[in-house]
C-alpha positions in Angstrom: 58.2 129.3 129.7 56.0 127.3 127.2 53.1 127.6 125.2 50.1 126.5 126.9 48.5 124.4 123.8 48.1 120.9 124.9 44.7 120.2 125.8 45.5 118.5 129.3 47.5 121.9 130.9 44.9 124.2 129.0 42.1 122.7 130.6 43.6 122.5 134.4 43.8 126.2 134.4 41.4 127.6 131.7 40.0 130.8 132.4 39.2 133.5 130.0 42.5 134.6 130.9 44.3 131.7 129.8 41.8 131.4 127.1 42.8 134.7 125.3 46.4 134.2 125.6 46.0 130.8 123.9 44.3 132.5 120.9 46.8 135.6 121.2 49.3 132.6 120.1 51.0 134.5 123.6 53.6 132.1 125.6 52.8 131.8 129.2 53.2 129.9 132.0 50.2 129.1 134.6 51.5 128.4 138.2 49.2 127.7 140.6 49.0 127.5 144.4 46.9 126.8 147.3 44.9 129.7 148.1 44.3 130.8 151.7 41.0 132.5 151.6 42.6 134.3 155.4 45.2 135.8 153.7 45.9 139.8 154.0 47.2 140.7 150.9 46.4 138.3 147.9 49.5 139.6 145.9 52.2 139.0 148.8 50.6 135.5 149.3 51.5 134.6 145.9 54.5 136.0 145.9 55.5 134.0 148.6 53.7 131.0 147.7 54.9 130.5 144.3 59.0 131.4 145.6 58.9 135.0 143.2 60.0 137.8 144.2 57.8 140.6 145.2 59.0 143.3 142.6 57.8 140.4 139.4 54.4 139.8 141.1 51.6 142.2 139.8 48.5 143.4 141.2 45.0 143.9 138.6 43.3 147.0 140.2 40.3 149.2 138.5 39.9 152.5 138.9 37.4 155.3 138.2 39.0 157.9 135.6 36.8 160.5 135.3 33.8 158.3 135.3 35.3 155.6 132.9 36.5 152.3 134.7 40.5 151.7 133.9 43.1 149.6 134.8 45.8 149.8 137.0 49.0 147.0 137.2 51.6 147.5 139.8 53.8 145.0 142.1 51.9 143.3 145.2 54.3 145.3 147.3 53.6 149.3 146.2 50.2 150.8 145.8 48.6 152.5 142.6 49.2 155.9 142.2 46.1 157.5 141.2 46.9 160.5 140.3 49.8 159.0 138.3 47.6 156.6 136.4 45.0 159.8 135.9 47.5 161.4 134.3 48.8 158.7 132.4 45.4 157.9 130.5 45.2 161.8 130.2 42.5 162.4 133.0 41.9 164.6 135.8 40.7 162.8 138.6 41.0 159.1 139.7 39.5 157.0 142.5 39.5 153.4 143.1 36.6 151.8 141.7 33.5 150.0 143.6 34.6 146.2 143.9 31.2 145.0 143.0 31.7 147.5 139.7 34.8 145.5 139.1 33.5 142.5 139.4 30.6 142.7 137.3 32.7 144.9 134.4 35.5 142.1 134.0 33.9 139.2 134.9 36.3 137.9 137.6 36.3 138.0 141.4 38.1 140.5 143.9 41.4 139.0 144.2 41.4 136.8 141.1 40.9 140.1 138.8 43.0 139.5 135.7 44.2 142.3 133.4 43.7 139.5 130.5 40.5 138.2 129.0 38.1 140.8 130.8 34.4 140.7 129.6 34.8 144.3 129.1 38.2 145.8 127.3 39.3 148.7 129.2 42.3 151.1 128.7 45.2 149.6 130.5 48.4 150.8 132.3 51.3 148.7 133.5 53.9 150.2 135.7 57.0 151.0 134.0 59.3 149.1 136.7 57.7 145.3 134.5 60.5 146.7 131.9 63.1 145.9 134.2 61.5 142.0 134.2 62.2 139.4 131.7 58.8 137.9 132.6 56.1 139.0 135.3 53.3 137.2 137.3 49.5 138.6 137.2 46.3 136.9 138.3 45.0 134.0 135.9 41.8 134.6 136.5 41.1 133.1 140.0 43.0 133.1 143.1 45.0 130.6 143.2 46.6 130.8 139.8 48.7 133.2 138.5 50.2 133.7 135.0 53.7 134.4 134.0 54.5 136.3 130.7 56.7 139.1 129.6 55.4 142.1 130.1 55.8 143.5 126.2 53.3 140.6 125.9 50.7 141.6 128.6 50.9 144.9 126.8 50.0 143.4 123.4 47.3 141.4 124.8 45.9 143.9 126.9 46.0 147.1 124.3 48.0 148.9 127.2 50.8 151.1 127.7 53.3 151.8 130.5 53.9 154.6 132.8 55.3 155.1 136.4 51.8 154.6 138.2 53.2 152.6 141.4 54.4 154.0 144.7 55.4 152.9 148.2 53.0 152.5 150.5 
């Protein structure tokens, strides 16, 4: 994994997420693929096109927790357990956020929402299964761009925490 510091490589993948990682001095690898707008599941498409196990590719989901937005990050082949997310954040109730609100608060489009570099920093929880991986991939801030980094670095840059928030479909 390389630190993206040279101007040419940083410019080719420049998003608020890549800029935030570069500013924080966190090593990452930008991994691009040709996104198919007809893909049924963006995360599974990323895993397939990048040749990465789905257990290492994580999707970023926004939920409303007791009236406030929060981020849950889970493997693409699993679902976000809303009750577990609420519990992890010391709340009672959770529901998926309205996609338009998610886009407005993060500055990203659905299918390309990165947990990194959001317009409004939000409480963030990464599924504890990420601990088992040396690196994971998350959206880089646009469809067709994932960022590979260590789970601990993702926690550091988002101010997040680990918790068991994923469940099988």
